[in-house]
C-alpha angles and dihedrals in degrees: 000000000000121000090246092054091047091053092047092049091049092048091050091050093050092048092049092051092050090055094050100042098066092053091050093046092051091053091054096053136061136192112259117194125207099026103086119108118224110290094010103089117126100225147332122353115251088229093056094244090135139352106220144070119264096028102106113123102196134051115249095004107175091221093059126077145193131196112252134175110286111267097021102088096088090049087059091050090249131148132238119238091260092051090049092050090051091050090050091054092051095045 
């Protein structure tokens, strides 16, 4: 195999892995509400208070979330998205 063909094959393999890895990673994680420390949330608040990561103001705010390994949220005393939405409606 020529060096050019080897480089092309390697590049194709790397590109295909980069497309598959994010989908696999997303399947292995879940949003867990109420466990993020101030400034360490992963994205927008469920209440609409802000729209970006790292903008939470209070530790363990039930409207803020972080990605955690699937199946570990309850062990951390976190809430699912549905539970957080219900808490937002009550509060």
